[in-house]
Each structure stands twice: as structure tokens, then as C-alpha cells.
N, C-alpha and C positions, 0 to 999 in steps of 0.2 A: 505475626505479632503486631505489626503496625495496624492491621485491620482491627484487632481487638482494642488497641489504644484509641483508635478513631471512634469505635462504637462506644467505649467507656466515656469518652469526653462528650459525645453526642447525648448519651443518657444523662450525664451530669448536668449539661446545659439545659436539657428539657426539664429536669427536676427543679433547677433553679428558676426557670420561667414559671412553672406551676406554683412554686413557693411564693414568688413575687406577686402573682395574681391573687393568691388566696388571702394575702394580707389586705385588710381594709383600713387605709390610713384615716386618721381623724383630721378634721379641718384645722383645729387649733395647733396640732403638732406640725402640720405642713406650714402654717402661717409662721410659726416660730422658726422653723427651719429656713424658710425663705428669707425672713428678716435677718437671721444670723448670716446667711450666705451673702445677702446684700451688704451687711456690715463688713464682712471680710473682703468683698470686692472693692468697697470704698477704701479700706485700709491698704489693699494691694495697689490700687490706683495712686494713692498718695505716696506710697513707697516708690513706685515706678517714676513718678514725677520728681521725687527727691533724687533718685539715682540719675535720672537724665540731667538734672541741674548740676549735680556733682560732676558728672562726666563732661559736661560742657565747660565747667570751670577748670577742670583738669586739662582739657584740650586747649583752652584759652591760655592757661599758664605755660603749657608746653610750647605753644606757638610763640609766646613772648620770650621764653627762654631760648628758643632756637633762632630768634632774631627775625621772625617772619611777621613783623608788625604790620606790614603793608597788607598782607593777606587778611589778617585779623580786622584791620580797619575797613577793608572792602566788604568783608562779611557783615560786620556790624552796620555799615551804611546800607547794605541791601536789606537787612532786617528792619532797619529804621524806615526805609522807603515803604516796605510792605506794611508796617504798622501804621505809617502815616496814611496810606490809602484806606486801610480798614477804619481808621479813626474818622477820616473824611466821610466815608460811606455811612458809618453809624451816626455821625452828627447830622448828616442830611436826612436820614430816616427818622431820627429823633425830632428834628425840626418839622418834618411833614406830619408826624404823629401829633406833636403839640398843636400845630395849626388845625388839624382835623378835630382835635378835642376842643380847642377854643371856639371853632366854628359851631360845634354842636352845643356849646354852653351859651354863647351870646352872639348878637349881631351888632352890638354897639361898639364903635371904634375906640372910644375911651377905655371901655372895659377890656377890649382886646389888648391894647397896649399895656395895661396893668397886668393882665394874665400872662403876657409874654415873658415877664420876669420870673414867673413861678416855675418850679421844677415839675417834672412829668408826674411824679407820685401825687403831688398836690392837685394838679389838674385832673388826674383820674378820680381823686377823692371828690373834688367839686362836681365833676361830671356825674358820678354815681349818686351824690346827694341830690342834685337837680333832677337827674333821671328818675329817681324814686317817686317824685311828686307827679301824680296823674294830671294830665292836661284835660280840662273840662271844656272841650269844644263841642258845639252841637253837630250832630250828624246830618249831613246833607245828602240828598240823592237827586238824581236828575229829575227835573220837573217840580221839585219841591219849592215852595214859596214860604217865606217867613211871614207870619201874620204880625201886624203891628197892633199895639194896644191902643184902641180908639178912645179909651176912657182915661188914659194917663193924665191928661191935663184938665179934665172936666170933673166937676163935682156931680156924682151920680144922684145925689139927693135933690138936685135942682132939675133933673131930667123929667120929661113927661113919661107916661106909661109906655108909649110906643118906642121911645128911644131906649128906655131901660130894658124892654123885651129884646130889642135888636142887639143890644150890647151886653146882655146878661152874662155870657161866658167871660168877657173881658172884665166885668165888674167883680165876678167871683175870683178870677185870677189875680186881680189887683188886691183883693182882700186877703188872699193867701200869702202874699209877699209880706 
């Protein structure tokens, strides 16, 4: 009889697998299901945090009632030390990040001192605003030479024909400006 039960359960599980495969889920239904599960996970995490806080309060009160204040004080001091080290590390990281952002914004010392007083979100906003403006630098390659405008200080109408022919591209370029 046990063999029959095993065979029956095997057949049932195979039929369940076939039924699950034959269903074609829609994308919208899955998205809603995932979002609902995310919401429940967040709610459960909040409940767990509340329960942990309540348990810690209960344990603290029990230690106070039992007269073990020294233990409680030592635990709280160790927690404070851990939090102090975390705060120091995060302050150091924030200062480095602010310096990096300020360096990317400006190289002027007066402006740097002014920007040091700003918070991180403001600095990021300024960096994004400045970063969106394209820099219009000429492209240079090895061996390229900038040509200077020979006509910039001269009046082309007073040049003779030979000088005008020699400087014609510069004359046209200066007229386009």
C-alpha cells in the first residue's frame, strides 16, 4: 500500500507541474503581485523593528528592576562607542565627497571657502548645473598649430592686391565674426 501512496503522490506532483507550466502569466498581473509582496515585506520589516525595539525596552527595564544598572550602563557605553566610530567614518567620507565635488566645481580659493559651508545636496545640485553646460574648448592633436589672424589689426581696404590675396582666408574669417 505504501507503494501505491508513493505512486499517487508522484502522479499528483507531476500533474501540478504540468498545470503550472500551462498557465501563461501576464506581465501586469506579475508586476502587481510583486509590488504587493514588496509592500508586505516592508510592513513586516517595520513590525520586526518595532518588536525589537519593544524587546530592548523590556530588557532594559528588567535590568533596571533587577538592580543591574552597571551592566546596562556598560552596554549603553559600548553602543555609544560603536555609534561614535560610525559617525566619525561617515563624517570623514562626507568631507572627502564635499571636497571632491567642490574641486570639480571651482579652483578659486574664495569660492571654495564659500562652498564649504553648503550641504552635500546643494553642492551636488550646483555640480549638476555646472556639469550640464558644455565646455567649448578647441580640439588639439599632436602637431597641430593654431593659425593667428594676420588681419586682425589691419584695415583690409588699405592693403594692396598682393597682401589681400595672401590674407584672403583671414579677411573672410574676420568678416564672418
